[in-house]
Every structure is written in C-alpha cells, then in structure tokens.
C-alpha positions in Angstrom: -0.2 25.5 4.4 -0.6 21.7 4.0 -3.4 20.5 1.8 -6.1 18.1 2.8 -5.0 14.5 2.1 -6.7 13.1 -1.0 -7.8 16.5 -2.3 -6.9 17.5 -5.9 -3.5 18.8 -5.4 -0.3 19.6 -7.2 2.0 19.0 -4.2 2.1 16.5 -1.4 -0.1 16.3 1.7 1.7 16.6 5.0 0.8 13.7 7.4 2.3 12.5 10.6 3.5 8.9 11.1 3.2 7.1 14.4 4.2 3.6 15.5 2.7 1.3 18.1 5.3 0.8 20.9 5.3 -3.0 20.9 3.7 -4.1 17.7 4.5 -3.9 14.0 1.7 -1.4 13.4 2.0 2.2 12.1 -0.6 4.9 11.5 -0.7 8.1 9.6 -2.7 11.0 10.9 -3.6 14.6 9.8 -3.2 15.5 13.6 0.4 16.2 14.5 -0.3 14.9 18.0 -1.9 11.6 16.8 -4.7 12.1 19.2 -7.3 11.0 16.7 -5.7 7.5 16.2 -7.8 4.9 18.1 -6.2 3.2 21.0 -8.4 0.1 20.7 -6.1 -1.2 18.1 -3.3 -1.4 20.6 -2.5 -3.6 23.6 -3.1 -2.4 27.1 0.4 -1.1 27.6 1.0 0.2 24.0 1.0 3.8 23.0 1.4 5.6 19.7 4.9 7.2 19.3 5.7 9.8 16.7 8.1 8.6 14.0 8.3 11.3 11.3 6.5 13.7 9.1 5.6 12.3 5.7 4.7 14.1 2.5 2.1 11.9 0.7 1.3 12.1 -3.0 -1.8 10.4 -4.2 -0.9 7.9 -6.9 2.7 7.5 -5.9 4.2 4.0 -5.2 4.9 3.2 -1.6 6.1 0.0 -0.1 3.6 -1.6 2.3 0.5 0.6 1.7 -1.6 2.1 -1.1 -1.4 5.9 -0.9 -4.8 6.3 -2.6 -6.5 4.2 0.0 -4.6 6.0 2.8 -5.7 9.3 1.3 -9.3 8.2 1.4 -9.0 7.1 5.0 -7.3 10.3 6.0 -10.0 12.4 4.3 -12.8 10.4 5.9 -11.4 9.5 9.3 -8.4 11.7 9.8 -6.1 8.7 10.3 -5.1 5.4 8.5 -3.6 2.3 10.0 -0.9 1.0 7.6 0.9 -1.9 9.2 4.7 -1.8 9.0 5.7 0.1 5.9 9.4 -0.1 6.3 9.8 -3.7 7.4 12.5 -2.8 9.8 12.8 -2.5 13.6 
C-alpha cells in the first residue's frame, strides 16, 4: 500500500502526474483520478490529463520542483502544482 506523501518513510510515495492540456503546467495528486486538482488554474477549455505514476522520495533531487515542498503540499492539500518538470512537449 502506498504511504502518505511526506510521511516518515523508507520507500517512495506513489503520486499521480497530470498535465494541463494547453499550458506548460503539471500537477501531482494523491488521487489517481486527479479530481482534487483545482480547475481554476486552467483556461476555460483546458482539462487535466493523466501523464504517469510517479514514486516520490522526500529529499531526492528532481528537475523543476522541490520534492520536500511537493510532499508538504500533497500532505496538506492532496495535490501540488509543479509547472513543467520535464521541459519537453
């Protein structure tokens, strides 16, 4: 069973990555459907599209976002907006 993001853990926390359909904006969510990610950060015709499952380790180095801050947001809000972590279309 996946552990809660940001909890004291030996292994990774399983989170789900989504991308806005027409913007360089990604989000991570503890909800596999992404239903808890706010739509107000999107344009009128945008939607969140599932990209991949991500195993997040607190303290690891990630390009484009701070995993410790993401873990805090996931713990407090259930989601984190992270911009475009892979810098690719």
